[in-house]
All heavy atoms as an XYZ file, in Angstrom:
826
protein
N       0.865     -1.211      0.038
C      -0.030     -0.021      0.102
C       0.918      1.166     -0.028
O       1.918      1.286      0.683
C      -0.889     -0.009      1.221
C      -1.695      1.215      1.417
S      -2.904      1.208      2.687
C      -4.100      0.229      1.844
N       0.482      2.273     -0.671
C       1.238      3.509     -0.814
C       0.389      4.660     -0.880
O      -0.652      4.745     -1.463
C       2.065      3.285     -2.104
C       3.101      4.330     -2.377
C       3.982      3.993     -3.510
O       4.225      2.758     -3.809
O       4.399      4.941     -4.291
N       0.911      5.855     -0.324
C       0.345      7.096     -0.369
C       1.344      8.100     -0.755
O       2.495      7.713     -0.951
C      -0.402      7.421      0.967
C      -1.320      8.641      0.973
O      -1.913      8.929     -0.117
O      -1.529      9.353      1.845
N       1.039      9.372     -0.760
C       2.057     10.337     -1.225
C       3.317     10.426     -0.443
O       4.453     10.516     -0.967
C       1.540     11.654     -1.310
C       0.825     12.239     -0.078
C       0.143     13.595     -0.312
C      -0.553     13.944      1.035
N      -1.208     15.200      0.795
N       3.262     10.126      0.908
C       4.517     10.207      1.732
C       4.639      9.018      2.620
O       5.526      8.953      3.492
C       4.416     11.523      2.618
C       4.528     12.843      1.835
C       4.438     13.990      2.808
C       4.386     15.357      2.022
N       4.388     16.391      2.935
N       3.819      7.999      2.405
C       3.844      6.859      3.261
C       3.807      5.553      2.337
O       2.990      5.511      1.483
C       2.733      6.676      4.146
C       2.578      8.027      5.075
C       2.809      5.555      5.154
C       1.312      8.178      5.790
N       4.677      4.567      2.567
C       4.685      3.357      1.819
C       4.692      2.206      2.823
O       5.604      2.222      3.729
C       5.923      3.304      0.883
C       5.880      4.270     -0.236
C       7.122      4.165     -0.996
C       7.252      5.320     -2.083
N       8.454      5.298     -2.819
N       3.802      1.187      2.704
C       3.851      0.061      3.533
C       4.339     -1.125      2.738
O       3.729     -1.537      1.762
C       2.443     -0.322      4.002
C       2.005      0.422      5.316
C       1.895      1.935      5.106
C       0.714     -0.143      5.799
N       5.566     -1.667      3.116
C       6.230     -2.680      2.434
C       6.080     -4.011      3.154
O       5.098     -4.089      3.991
N       6.782     -4.995      2.783
C       6.582     -6.391      3.425
C       7.064     -6.334      4.844
O       6.420     -6.910      5.769
C       7.404     -7.362      2.610
C       6.796     -7.680      1.241
C       5.384     -8.317      1.474
O       5.133     -9.154      2.320
O       4.462     -7.905      0.797
N       8.209     -5.769      5.109
C       8.883     -5.788      6.415
C       8.800     -4.467      7.199
O       9.111     -4.432      8.362
C      10.319     -6.323      6.379
C      10.466     -7.630      5.653
C       9.835     -8.693      6.441
O       9.943     -8.721      7.643
N       9.174     -9.604      5.718
N       8.612     -3.344      6.477
C       8.737     -2.061      7.112
C       7.885     -0.927      6.510
O       7.463     -1.122      5.339
C      10.184     -1.642      7.048
C      10.761     -1.439      5.694
C      12.304     -1.428      5.590
O      12.928     -1.810      6.526
O      12.865     -0.989      4.530
N       7.662      0.098      7.274
C       7.003      1.282      6.731
C       7.935      2.307      6.331
O       9.018      2.496      7.050
C       6.152      1.831      7.960
C       5.255      3.039      7.561
C       3.880      2.890      8.171
C       5.975      4.251      8.116
N       7.866      2.916      5.137
C       8.788      3.930      4.747
C       7.949      5.206      4.642
O       6.870      5.269      4.140
C       9.262      3.545      3.362
O       9.827      2.225      3.391
C      10.324      4.543      2.941
N       8.618      6.325      5.169
C       7.843      7.610      5.139
C       8.848      8.762      4.734
O      10.026      8.674      4.883
C       7.254      7.892      6.465
C       8.203      8.007      7.589
C       8.622      9.302      8.076
C       8.659      6.873      8.341
C       9.554      9.450      9.050
C       9.424      7.059      9.479
C       9.957      8.200      9.825
O      10.762      8.421     10.843
N       8.242      9.749      4.158
C       9.102     10.905      3.835
C       8.928     12.096      4.789
O       7.834     12.460      5.124
C       8.617     11.280      2.356
C       9.612     12.385      1.760
C       9.127     12.741      0.438
N      10.017     13.741     -0.047
C      10.274     13.948     -1.326
N       9.792     13.178     -2.201
N      11.083     14.906     -1.759
N      10.107     12.494      5.226
C      10.132     13.707      6.052
C      11.171     14.738      5.402
O      12.340     14.387      5.244
C      10.584     13.291      7.392
C      10.509     14.384      8.338
C       9.872     14.456      9.559
N       8.690     13.887      9.960
C       8.499     13.252     11.155
N       9.393     13.242     12.101
N       7.304     12.737     11.463
N      10.618     15.818      4.910
C      11.444     16.696      4.178
C      11.822     16.176      2.821
O      10.970     15.738      2.079
N      13.132     16.119      2.493
C      13.535     15.569      1.286
C      14.146     14.136      1.438
O      14.537     13.570      0.526
C      14.774     16.386      0.676
C      14.171     17.811      0.370
C      14.590     18.891      1.043
C      13.451     18.069     -0.757
C      14.235     20.221      0.684
C      13.004     19.264     -1.207
C      13.375     20.373     -0.400
N      13.981     13.580      2.557
C      14.635     12.280      2.922
C      13.486     11.229      3.229
O      12.586     11.595      3.904
C      15.553     12.465      4.081
C      16.445     11.286      4.384
C      17.419     11.628      5.345
C      18.363     10.372      5.613
N      19.299     10.711      6.664
N      13.752      9.990      2.718
C      13.005      8.912      3.114
C      13.504      8.167      4.308
O      14.699      7.908      4.398
C      12.752      7.964      1.896
C      11.851      8.564      0.824
C      12.269      9.252     -0.228
C      10.472      8.385      0.747
N      11.185      9.559     -1.064
C      10.059      9.061     -0.478
C       9.522      7.688      1.503
C       8.760      9.129     -0.911
C       8.195      7.808      1.129
C       7.760      8.455     -0.031
N      12.593      7.821      5.250
C      12.996      7.037      6.418
C      12.323      5.620      6.532
O      11.228      5.561      5.924
C      12.707      7.818      7.694
C      13.321      9.213      7.789
N      14.597      9.374      8.231
C      12.852     10.386      7.216
C      14.790     10.744      8.175
N      13.831     11.336      7.570
N      12.887      4.668      7.150
C      12.170      3.348      7.293
C      11.972      3.121      8.690
O      12.773      3.553      9.708
C      13.088      2.177      6.672
O      14.345      2.204      7.270
C      13.251      2.441      5.127
N      10.934      2.431      9.020
C      10.503      2.018     10.307
C      10.058      0.572     10.304
O       8.981      0.248      9.651
C       9.475      2.978     10.860
C       8.957      2.704     12.281
C      10.052      2.867     13.361
C       7.771      3.619     12.552
N      10.821     -0.438     10.816
C      10.327     -1.781     10.977
C       9.032     -1.865     11.749
O       8.751     -1.161     12.719
C      11.531     -2.545     11.669
C      12.701     -1.621     11.473
C      12.135     -0.195     11.504
N       8.196     -2.709     11.215
C       6.787     -2.925     11.843
C       6.908     -3.340     13.304
O       6.055     -2.848     14.070
C       5.938     -3.982     11.089
C       5.564     -3.569      9.678
C       5.947     -4.244      8.635
C       4.888     -2.324      9.512
C       5.577     -3.879      7.299
C       4.523     -1.947      8.243
C       4.819     -2.679      7.103
O       4.465     -2.292      5.898
N       7.919     -4.160     13.706
C       8.002     -4.511     15.148
C       8.298     -3.427     16.031
O       8.194     -3.524     17.256
C       8.914     -5.749     15.292
C      10.343     -5.398     14.879
C      10.591     -5.691     13.393
O       9.753     -6.127     12.677
O      11.876     -5.647     13.020
N       8.823     -2.269     15.493
C       9.208     -1.101     16.406
C       7.979     -0.215     16.574
O       7.979      0.726     17.371
C      10.256     -0.307     15.738
C      11.637     -1.005     15.797
C      12.733     -0.205     15.206
O      12.629      1.108     15.219
O      13.764     -0.766     14.875
N       6.736     -0.438     15.812
C       5.573      0.366     15.968
C       4.821     -0.251     17.201
O       4.437     -1.507     17.155
C       4.742      0.393     14.781
C       5.540      0.960     13.666
C       3.457      1.128     14.986
C       5.004      0.922     12.320
N       4.496      0.464     18.211
C       3.774      0.020     19.354
C       2.245      0.478     19.379
O       1.437     -0.208     19.920
C       4.349      0.437     20.651
O       4.376      1.800     20.760
C       5.753     -0.186     20.806
N       1.978      1.639     18.700
C       0.698      2.183     18.813
C       0.445      2.996     17.428
O       1.377      3.717     17.005
C       0.508      3.053     20.015
C      -0.834      3.622     20.274
N      -1.059      4.739     21.073
C      -2.020      3.255     19.809
C      -2.242      4.945     21.132
N      -2.962      4.037     20.405
N      -0.686      2.931     16.960
C      -1.044      3.702     15.706
C      -2.499      4.141     15.660
O      -3.400      3.485     16.230
C      -0.809      2.787     14.522
N      -2.724      5.304     15.189
C      -4.176      5.845     15.127
C      -4.275      6.938     14.071
O      -3.226      7.403     13.592
C      -4.701      6.235     16.516
C      -3.801      7.433     17.191
C      -4.222      8.771     16.911
C      -2.746      7.238     17.902
C      -3.575      9.861     17.505
C      -1.992      8.275     18.417
C      -2.371      9.551     18.220
O      -1.675     10.666     18.883
N      -5.495      7.168     13.772
C      -5.904      8.186     12.778
C      -6.096      9.560     13.613
O      -6.765      9.554     14.596
C      -7.255      7.900     12.133
C      -8.020      8.986     11.420
C      -7.222      9.437     10.106
C      -9.364      8.465     10.960
N      -5.509     10.649     13.002
C      -5.712     12.038     13.520
C      -6.237     12.890     12.446
O      -5.649     12.872     11.340
C      -4.423     12.562     14.136
C      -4.606     13.931     14.716
C      -3.333     14.485     15.265
N      -3.520     15.904     15.727
C      -3.238     16.210     16.958
N      -2.575     15.434     17.782
N      -3.471     17.489     17.285
N      -7.324     13.678     12.739
C      -7.908     14.560     11.778
C      -7.851     15.993     12.308
O      -8.296     16.159     13.471
C      -9.393     14.221     11.460
C      -9.418     12.792     10.875
C      -9.938     15.160     10.454
C     -10.857     12.283     10.735
N      -7.250     16.853     11.643
C      -7.085     18.287     12.034
C      -7.855     19.125     11.102
O      -7.756     18.976      9.835
C      -5.641     18.715     12.163
C      -4.828     17.961     13.151
C      -3.439     18.452     13.274
O      -3.057     19.505     12.542
O      -2.701     17.894     13.991
N      -8.618     20.063     11.531
C      -9.362     21.000     10.755
C      -8.457     22.210     10.497
O      -7.837     22.784     11.466
C     -10.611     21.466     11.447
C     -11.487     22.496     10.680
C     -12.704     23.029     11.394
O     -12.587     23.244     12.638
O     -13.669     23.103     10.813
N      -8.421     22.622      9.198
C      -7.554     23.808      8.846
C      -8.517     24.736      8.127
O      -9.269     24.468      7.257
C      -6.467     23.346      7.860
C      -5.690     24.492      7.340
C      -5.633     22.269      8.457
N      -8.339     26.009      8.578
C      -9.203     27.190      7.985
C      -8.329     27.876      6.903
O      -7.154     28.239      7.178
C      -9.614     28.071      9.006
C     -10.540     27.514     10.009
C     -11.165     28.575     10.962
C     -12.007     27.824     11.965
N     -12.676     28.710     12.836
N      -8.940     27.971      5.738
C      -8.223     28.524      4.595
C      -8.970     29.813      4.225
O     -10.260     29.796      3.977
N      -8.241     30.804      3.944
C      -8.886     32.094      3.561
C      -9.043     31.982      1.972
O      -8.103     31.738      1.274
C      -8.021     33.289      3.886
C      -8.136     33.610      5.286
C      -7.293     34.862      5.596
N      -7.510     35.261      6.969
C      -7.944     36.566      7.375
N      -8.003     37.404      6.459
N      -8.120     36.807      8.617
N     -10.226     32.359      1.528
C     -10.463     32.580      0.082
C     -10.756     33.974     -0.097
O     -10.694     34.873      0.752
C     -11.746     31.648     -0.331
C     -11.628     30.161      0.001
C     -12.870     29.442     -0.312
C     -10.440     29.572     -0.893
N     -10.939     34.348     -1.374
C     -11.190     35.855     -1.703
C     -12.244     36.420     -0.916
O     -12.158     37.640     -0.538
C     -11.336     35.983     -3.184
S     -12.769     35.238     -3.831
N     -13.353     35.733     -0.680
C     -14.522     36.462      0.011
C     -14.993     35.642      1.198
O     -16.005     36.132      1.750
C     -15.608     36.604     -1.043
S     -16.036     34.961     -1.827
N     -14.294     34.576      1.605
C     -14.791     33.888      2.796
C     -13.679     33.004      3.293
O     -12.536     33.098      2.876
C     -16.027     32.915      2.442
O     -15.579     32.062      1.440
N     -14.088     32.261      4.229
C     -13.088     31.220      4.978
C     -13.694     29.904      4.645
O     -14.846     29.602      4.830
C     -12.953     31.542      6.400
C     -12.082     30.465      7.091
C     -12.425     32.892      6.750
N     -12.843     28.966      4.267
C     -13.246     27.517      4.078
C     -12.544     26.660      5.064
O     -11.372     26.841      5.401
C     -12.855     27.131      2.623
N     -13.085     25.584      5.413
C     -12.603     24.564      6.348
C     -12.139     23.307      5.482
O     -12.915     22.865      4.699
C     -13.585     24.256      7.423
C     -13.934     25.409      8.322
O     -13.050     26.180      8.563
N     -15.085     25.375      8.929
N     -10.989     22.877      5.889
C     -10.458     21.721      5.258
C     -10.076     20.688      6.290
O      -9.553     21.178      7.442
C      -9.240     21.923      4.301
C      -9.535     22.960      3.252
C      -9.265     24.321      3.431
C     -10.060     22.551      2.033
C      -9.465     25.208      2.473
C     -10.407     23.462      1.043
C     -10.087     24.810      1.239
N     -10.200     19.403      6.050
C      -9.662     18.416      7.024
C      -8.402     17.853      6.466
O      -8.276     17.530      5.388
C     -10.630     17.248      7.192
C     -11.780     17.570      7.985
O     -11.825     18.647      8.751
O     -12.914     16.992      7.870
N      -7.300     17.688      7.431
C      -6.134     17.125      7.077
C      -6.056     15.808      7.876
O      -6.520     15.793      9.071
C      -4.880     17.994      7.450
C      -4.819     19.192      6.570
S      -3.270     20.188      6.881
C      -2.018     19.053      6.232
N      -5.565     14.759      7.177
C      -5.611     13.294      7.846
C      -4.150     12.893      8.144
O      -3.268     13.073      7.176
C      -6.315     12.384      6.874
C      -7.733     12.920      6.580
N      -7.944     13.696      5.438
C      -8.866     12.557      7.162
C      -9.261     13.907      5.464
N      -9.757     13.305      6.496
N      -3.896     12.341      9.206
C      -2.522     11.975      9.650
C      -2.630     10.588     10.179
O      -3.542     10.240     10.819
C      -2.043     12.928     10.768
C      -1.786     14.267     10.265
C      -2.857     15.223     10.529
C      -0.724     14.737      9.569
C      -2.690     16.511     10.077
C      -0.466     15.985      9.111
C      -1.527     16.930      9.431
N      -1.576      9.784      9.866
C      -1.318      8.481     10.460
C      -0.323      8.711     11.593
O       0.766      9.251     11.372
C      -0.691      7.452      9.518
C      -0.240      6.066     10.040
C      -1.436      5.306     10.562
C       0.493      5.391      8.978
N      -0.806      8.507     12.858
C       0.124      8.747     14.012
C       0.684      7.458     14.474
O      -0.047      6.443     14.515
C      -0.804      9.237     15.166
C      -1.450     10.641     14.763
S      -0.349     12.093     14.494
C       0.320     12.333     16.089
N       1.984      7.386     14.632
C       2.648      6.176     15.156
C       3.525      6.456     16.399
O       4.341      7.491     16.329
C       3.570      5.662     13.959
C       2.989      5.434     12.680
C       3.992      5.157     11.567
C       1.960      4.211     12.666
N       3.434      5.552     17.297
C       4.392      5.597     18.470
C       5.286      4.426     18.407
O       4.823      3.263     18.124
C       3.490      5.532     19.781
C       4.352      5.851     20.970
C       3.520      5.852     22.228
C       3.177      7.273     22.519
N       2.652      7.481     23.901
N       6.525      4.676     18.572
C       7.561      3.626     18.356
C       7.935      3.084     19.770
O       7.688      3.773     20.879
C       8.784      4.156     17.632
O       9.496      5.113     18.515
C       8.452      4.907     16.264
N       8.718      2.009     19.712
C       9.189      1.406     20.898
C      10.232      2.276     21.617
O      10.487      2.214     22.886
C       9.806      0.053     20.686
O      10.718      0.111     19.708
N      10.846      3.221     20.925
C      11.718      4.163     21.450
C      11.124      5.407     22.064
O      11.793      6.315     22.532
C      12.708      4.646     20.302
N       9.748      5.423     21.959
C       9.004      6.435     22.613
C       8.692      7.767     21.659
O       8.144      8.724     22.031
N       9.198      7.581     20.418
C       9.066      8.629     19.432
C       7.546      8.587     18.929
O       6.890      7.647     18.633
C      10.018      8.403     18.281
C      10.013      9.543     17.213
C      10.953      9.255     16.134
O      11.559      8.110     15.991
O      11.199     10.243     15.274
N       6.980      9.810     18.617
C       5.645      9.882     18.106
C       5.746     10.612     16.654
O       6.210     11.728     16.648
C       4.708     10.822     18.941
C       3.298     10.968     18.504
C       2.592      9.654     18.571
C       2.591     11.938     19.421
N       5.401      9.822     15.743
C       5.490     10.328     14.300
C       4.038     10.674     13.810
O       3.082     10.044     14.042
C       5.998      9.166     13.407
C       7.414      8.685     13.786
C       7.706      7.481     12.894
C       8.382      9.779     13.538
N       4.114     11.829     13.137
C       2.756     12.333     12.561
C       2.919     12.385     11.068
O       3.704     13.275     10.543
C       2.518     13.801     13.097
C       1.210     14.397     12.730
C       1.129     15.796     13.390
C      -0.066     16.525     13.011
N      -0.115     17.805     13.713
N       2.346     11.481     10.366
C       2.641     11.399      8.850
C       1.340     11.702      8.199
O       0.271     11.118      8.250
C       2.958      9.857      8.564
C       4.120      9.300      9.435
C       4.352      7.840      9.033
C       5.309     10.121      9.179
N       1.458     12.705      7.249
C       0.281     13.283      6.485
C      -0.111     12.236      5.521
O       0.667     11.697      4.788
C       0.586     14.521      5.871
C      -0.510     15.161      5.108
C      -0.155     16.486      4.343
O       0.914     17.009      4.593
O      -1.025     16.927      3.578
N      -1.402     12.059      5.408
C      -2.043     11.132      4.371
C      -3.103     11.872      3.472
O      -3.466     12.985      3.855
C      -2.637      9.830      5.035
N      -3.482     11.253      2.372
C      -4.399     11.777      1.432
C      -5.805     11.822      1.964
O      -6.542     12.859      1.743
C      -4.391     11.111      0.260
O      -3.041     11.208     -0.446
N      -6.226     10.801      2.701
C      -7.674     10.666      3.160
C      -7.856      9.802      4.296
O      -6.880      9.148      4.707
C      -8.532     10.181      2.022
O      -8.198      8.819      1.809
N      -8.963      9.968      4.943
C      -9.340      9.180      6.120
C      -9.390      7.644      5.754
O      -8.920      6.818      6.426
C     -10.715      9.541      6.560
C     -11.224      8.695      7.706
C     -12.697      8.943      7.978
N     -12.858     10.336      8.334
C     -13.616     10.823      9.264
N     -14.253     10.077     10.091
N     -13.670     12.082      9.625
N      -9.829      7.317      4.564
C      -9.981      6.014      4.103
C      -8.634      5.326      3.983
O      -8.404      4.090      4.346
C     -10.749      5.800      2.803
C     -12.214      6.204      2.933
C     -12.504      7.733      3.037
O     -11.706      8.541      2.646
O     -13.528      8.100      3.747
N      -7.632      6.013      3.427
C      -6.308      5.457      3.268
C      -5.676      5.160      4.656
O      -5.107      4.127      4.863
C      -5.459      6.440      2.377
C      -5.879      6.371      0.974
C      -3.901      6.134      2.629
C      -5.116      7.404      0.046
N      -5.857      6.092      5.605
C      -5.291      5.886      6.916
C      -5.947      4.728      7.540
O      -5.271      3.779      8.074
C      -5.487      7.047      7.807
C      -4.960      6.797      9.204
C      -4.636      8.323      7.220
N      -7.275      4.506      7.467
C      -7.922      3.274      7.945
C      -7.403      2.031      7.318
O      -7.232      1.060      8.097
C      -9.362      3.501      7.744
C     -10.127      4.476      8.659
C     -11.595      4.549      8.523
C     -12.185      5.416      9.522
N     -13.626      5.403      9.415
N      -7.241      2.071      6.052
C      -6.736      0.794      5.326
C      -5.205      0.556      5.848
O      -4.870     -0.637      5.952
C      -6.689      0.970      3.796
C      -8.174      0.858      3.290
C      -8.255      0.676      1.794
N      -7.067      1.055      0.974
C      -7.080      2.004     -0.006
N      -8.229      2.594     -0.302
N      -6.033      2.272     -0.678
N      -4.480      1.583      6.017
C      -3.073      1.480      6.552
C      -3.143      0.893      7.909
O      -2.183      0.061      8.319
C      -2.335      2.798      6.508
C      -1.918      3.189      5.094
S      -0.935      4.708      5.092
C      -0.485      4.780      3.443
N      -4.012      1.329      8.716
C      -4.177      0.754     10.125
C      -4.428     -0.713     10.161
O      -3.893     -1.508     10.857
C      -5.107      1.523     11.029
C      -4.795      3.025     11.370
C      -5.999      3.731     11.981
C      -3.599      3.092     12.295
N      -5.355     -1.152      9.247
C      -5.664     -2.494      9.115
C      -4.425     -3.303      8.603
O      -4.169     -4.403      9.172
C      -6.866     -2.692      8.083
C      -8.111     -2.168      8.533
O      -8.358     -2.047      9.866
O      -9.066     -1.906      7.766
N      -3.709     -2.760      7.595
C      -2.530     -3.511      7.225
C      -1.463     -3.600      8.310
O      -0.780     -4.609      8.533
C      -2.093     -2.760      5.981
C      -1.007     -3.727      5.296
C      -0.656     -3.272      3.749
O      -1.598     -2.700      3.176
O       0.439     -3.470      3.452
N      -1.279     -2.480      9.041
C      -0.285     -2.443     10.121
C      -0.671     -3.625     11.112
O       0.123     -4.260     11.688
C      -0.331     -1.117     10.907
C       0.504      0.001     10.259
C       0.390      1.332     10.983
C       2.001     -0.304     10.247
N      -2.022     -3.781     11.448
C      -2.318     -4.735     12.442
C      -2.093     -6.072     11.877
O      -1.714     -7.022     12.700
C      -3.837     -4.611     12.612
C      -4.343     -5.503     13.833
C      -3.793     -5.024     15.148
C      -4.265     -5.789     16.265
N      -3.699     -5.497     17.576
N      -2.191     -6.341     10.529
C      -1.939     -7.676      9.926
C      -0.374     -7.951     10.159
O       0.047     -8.995     10.318
C      -2.304     -7.672      8.546
C      -3.779     -7.756      8.248
C      -4.155     -7.802      6.847
O      -3.286     -8.142      5.924
O      -5.273     -7.353      6.502
N       0.451     -6.852      9.785
C       1.935     -6.981      9.764
C       2.550     -7.163     11.199
O       3.543     -7.821     11.374
C       2.598     -5.779      9.056
C       2.150     -5.467      7.616
C       2.739     -6.388      6.722
C       2.304     -6.003      5.247
N       2.916     -6.750      4.268
N       1.832     -6.509     12.184
C       2.298     -6.620     13.575
C       1.137     -6.688     14.420
O       0.475     -5.649     14.821
C       3.033     -5.254     13.907
C       3.590     -5.259     15.282
O       3.411     -6.296     16.007
N       4.209     -4.128     15.703
N       0.685     -7.903     14.757
C      -0.475     -8.156     15.583
C      -0.302     -7.470     17.042
O      -1.293     -7.303     17.735
C      -0.573     -9.640     15.662
C       0.205    -10.198     14.603
C       1.365     -9.156     14.291
N       0.906     -7.146     17.497
C       1.099     -6.625     18.818
C       0.848     -5.040     18.828
O       0.780     -4.460     19.925
C       2.569     -6.891     19.257
C       2.729     -8.311     19.463
O       1.884     -9.066     19.804
N       3.922     -8.775     19.098
N       0.651     -4.500     17.732
C       0.405     -2.986     17.597
C      -0.926     -2.708     18.187
O      -1.943     -3.294     17.956
C       0.584     -2.457     16.239
C      -0.534     -2.762     15.344
C       0.692     -0.933     16.226
N      -0.965     -1.625     19.017
C      -2.319     -1.168     19.633
C      -2.859     -0.114     18.678
O      -2.193      0.900     18.315
C      -2.054     -0.529     20.911
O      -3.216      0.010     21.476
N      -4.081     -0.361     18.151
C      -4.732      0.493     17.134
C      -5.845      1.339     17.826
O      -6.623      0.802     18.599
C      -5.357     -0.323     16.053
C      -4.373     -1.126     15.322
C      -6.059      0.613     15.071
C      -3.313     -0.443     14.502
N      -5.883      2.658     17.543
C      -6.907      3.580     18.032
C      -6.352      4.544     19.077
O      -5.249      4.282     19.775
N      -6.926      5.693     19.156
C      -6.483      6.754     19.983
C      -6.776      6.338     21.520
O      -7.826      5.971     21.850
C      -7.152      8.119     19.749
C      -6.788      9.119     20.692
C      -5.502      9.798     20.595
C      -7.612      9.600     21.634
C      -5.137     10.830     21.418
C      -7.252     10.528     22.636
C      -5.933     11.194     22.378
N      -5.790      6.536     22.340
C      -5.883      6.305     23.828
C      -5.400      7.527     24.541
O      -4.294      7.963     24.305
C      -5.183      5.079     24.224
C      -5.749      3.782     23.653
C      -4.936      2.668     24.093
C      -5.546      1.303     23.638
N      -5.227      0.878     22.272
N      -6.238      8.085     25.345
C      -5.788      9.282     26.093
C      -4.774      8.852     27.244
O      -4.867      7.797     27.896
C      -7.058      9.950     26.813
C      -6.693     11.220     27.393
C      -8.025     11.900     27.948
C      -7.637     13.215     28.527
N      -8.800     13.923     29.029
N      -3.682      9.628     27.218
C      -2.638      9.371     28.200
C      -3.107      9.661     29.605
O      -3.853     10.674     29.815
C      -1.395     10.204     27.897
C      -0.777      9.928     26.616
C       0.120      8.714     26.659
O       0.610      8.367     27.679
O       0.059      7.967     25.635
N      -2.836      8.764     30.519
C      -3.103      9.079     31.971
C      -2.307     10.209     32.508
O      -1.152     10.045     32.340
C      -3.184      7.796     32.801
C      -4.264      6.845     32.358
C      -4.160      5.710     33.293
C      -5.245      4.634     32.958
N      -5.484      3.635     33.739
N      -2.889     11.116     33.313
C      -2.111     12.116     33.967
C      -2.191     11.911     35.407
O      -2.949     11.241     35.934
C      -2.567     13.465     33.537
O      -3.905     13.661     33.963
C      -2.385     13.789     32.087
N      -1.361     12.651     36.171
C      -1.275     12.461     37.564
C      -2.589     13.073     38.272
O      -2.957     12.815     39.415
C      -0.051     13.231     38.232
O      -0.108     14.542     37.861
N      -3.231     13.965     37.516
C      -4.453     14.618     38.066
C      -5.715     13.823     37.719
O      -6.936     14.289     38.075
C      -4.629     16.070     37.728
C      -4.691     16.249     36.187
O      -4.417     15.290     35.436
O      -5.069     17.326     35.803
N      -5.659     12.675     37.179
C      -6.927     11.961     36.952
C      -6.779     11.189     35.764
O      -7.183     10.243     35.269
């Protein structure tokens, strides 16, 4: 599976950051989820809202990666494929517990 800046291969996920491509083995991914951000864009006579879709990945090293994708559907398919490639990955957003509750 492939999107503009994300490629899912047999053994690893490849993503583009800046001008460089990076690889991340599936076994290093511990958590993955879809993130949608609303962006307001100014037009000549009004303001329009756009949704940006991201594949969010947490690694075993504690790094959080935010990878832009083309659509919600592509991210959902990537999450399904990630779960197939690494059954130990946790899929879905989980709120971090804080000391105040």
